[in-house]
N, C-alpha and C positions, 0 to 999 in steps of 0.2 A: 504493500500500500504506500509505503514511504516513497518509493521510486516513482510511482504513478503521480502522486501529489507533487513531488518535486518537478517532474516533467511538465505537469500542467502549469505550475507557477513560473516556469522558465521559458516555455515555448508559447508565444502568442504574437499576434499581429500588432505592431507598434501603433501607438496613438498618434494621430495627425491633428494638429490644432486647426479648428474651423473646418474640419472635414464634415461629411454628412452626419456621421454619428455624433460629433460634437455639437453641431447645430441643432439636431433633433433632441439631444439631451438638454440643451438650453431651453428649447421651446416647451418640451414636456415639463421640465422643472418649473418654468414660469407659470404654466397653466395650473399645476398642482399648488404652487405657492399662493396663487390668488384664490382659487376656488375652494380648496379643501377647508381652510379656516373659515371662510364666509359661509359655506354650507353647514359646517359644524355649528357655527354660531346661530344659524337660523333654524336648523332642523333637529338638533340633538338636545336632550335635556342635560342638566348639570352632571349627573352621574355618567352619562354616555360621553360627554365632552371630556371629563376627567380621564376616563378609561382610554379614549382615543389619544389623548395627550401623553399618557403614560406609555402607550404602545409606540408612539412616535419617538419618545425619548429613548426607550430601550432598543428600538430598532437602530437608531443612530449609534448607540454605544456598542451594540452587538456587531455592527459592521467592522469596527476596529478589532474587537475581541475575536471574531471569526477569522480575520486575517492573521492575527497572531497565532491562533490555534493551527491554521494551515501551515504556517511557517515552522511551527514546532513539530508538526507531524512530518513535514518534508525534511526536517533536520537542517533547515536553512535560516533559522532564527539567529539574529545577531544582536547582541545587547547594544551595540553602537548604532544600530539602524532602526530598530523596531520598538523602542520604548516610547512612552507618550510625552516626549519633550518637544514635539512640534505643537504649535498653538492649536491647530485644528484637532489633533488627537486628544489633547487634554480637554478641549471643549466637548468632544464626542463623549468622553467618559463622565463628564460632570453634568451634561444636559438632562439626564434622568432626574437629578435633584430638583431642577426647575419644574419638570412636568409631574413628578410624583408628589413633592411637598410644597410646590409653588414657592420655592426658596428665592426671595427677592434679591439677596446679595449675589447669588450666582447668576440670576437673570440679568441684573444691571451690568455685570461684567461681561457675560457672554453675548449680550445684545450687541455691544459695540465691537467685540472681537468678531462676531459672526458677520456683521454687515461691513466689515473692512477686509479682513484677511480671506474670509470665505467667498465674498463677492469677487475679490480679485482672482481667487483660485478658479472660479467658474469660467472666467474668460481667458485665463492662462494656466490651464491645468497641468499638474505634474504627473498625471496618470500615465503609466507606462504602456498600457494596452488599450485596444479599442473594443467595442461591443462585439460579442456578448461575454467577454472574459470577466472573471470575478474581479480583477483589479479595476476594471472600468466601472462595474456596478458598485463596488465598494467606494470608489472615489465619489460618485455622485450621491450615494446615500450619506456618506460622511459629511459632505459639504452642502448639497442642496437639502438634505434631510435636516441638518443642523439649522439652516435658515428657515425651513418649514416649521420646525419646533419653536423657534423664537418668534416667528410671525404668529403662530398658533397661540403662544402664551400671551402675546400682545393683544390679539384680536378677541380670542375666546375667553381667556382668563383675565383680560383687561389689566394686565401688568404694563407699567409705563416707565421708561427711563426718565431721569431728571438731569438737570445740569450737574448736580453733584455726582450722579452716576457716571457721567462722562469722565470726570476727573478720577473717580475711583477705578474705573476700567482702565484708564491710561496708566495709573500707578500700578495696578495689577499686571498690566502688560510689561512694564519695565521690571517689576519684581520677578516675573516669569523669565524675562530675558537675563537678568542677573543670576538667577538660579541655574539657568542653562549653561552659563559660562564654565563653572567648575565641573559640571557634568560632562561637557564636551572635552575639557582638559583631561579629566580622569579616564574617560573612555576612548579618547582619540576619535571623537565623533563630530558630527556637524549638525546637531539638532538646532532648530529654529534658524537654520541657514546663517549661523553666526560666523562660521569659519570659511564659508565660500557659498557661491550661488548654486542653485539647482542646475542639473545638467540640461533641463528643458527651458525654453524661453519663458520668462516671467517678467513682471514689472520691475524686479530688482535689476534687470539688465539695463534699465534706463536711469538708474540712480547712482551711477558711478562705480569705480572699482572698489575692492575691499581695502580698508574698512569703511570707506566713505559712504557706501550704500546703506550701512547700518544707521549712520547719523541722518542721512536723507530719509531713511525709512521712518524715523521718528516723526518728522514733519508730515510725511504722507499719511501715516497712521492717524495723527491728530486731525488732518484734513478730512479723512474718512469718518472719524468719530463725529466731527462737527456736522458733516452732511447727514450722518445717520440720526443725529439729534434734531436737525433742522425742522422736520415736519412737526415734531412735538412742541418745539419752541413756538412756531407760528400758530399752532392750534391753541396753545395756552394763551398766547398773546391775544388772539382773536376772541377767545372766551372772556378774557378780562376786559376787553373793550366793549362787549355787549351787555 
């Protein structure tokens, strides 16, 4: 079984950015992101809404855990590649806390992480394989699924980020960054892309060479956070004026 799983994980058609599979994944993701939360809000009762939210949260977390399980079965698990020290992976594992317990502290942090890094990943994916390989499906569940869970919590559970949430999330982002530095040093790893850019094209390619793209990334992240908060700022401002 180990050899079959290893072969499956190493033999696949490579992902091509903005290929038909990529475009269709974006379209399907957008449709689900819009209509599932709205349909749940309109047609499900409170108990059903909570159950669906929990399912979404654990579905996202399970995509990462399933990947790790397959790597372990194949004997290809590497501690310096597969731990949850990339932002999206950590968010994948903690999103069930938002959906299960309606934990606001995790929501306000993950909201801004999700609508910055995850949105960027959707348009410049680092997925190695194309559809229907597991790597492709895992990537879109982990990223679009995380966004779906956050939109669901916002629309259905009526959780809202605040201005303080923006700063808390930004501080949490930098704490995660600082924690990843010794992890990379001890494991000779490249978590959070601190030691080098991904092998596939991403936004980081436009932010300068190492280590300057890390500094530039701080400003880009803050810009993303501000954009993510902007709709709530204007809604609150309009409400205060009426």
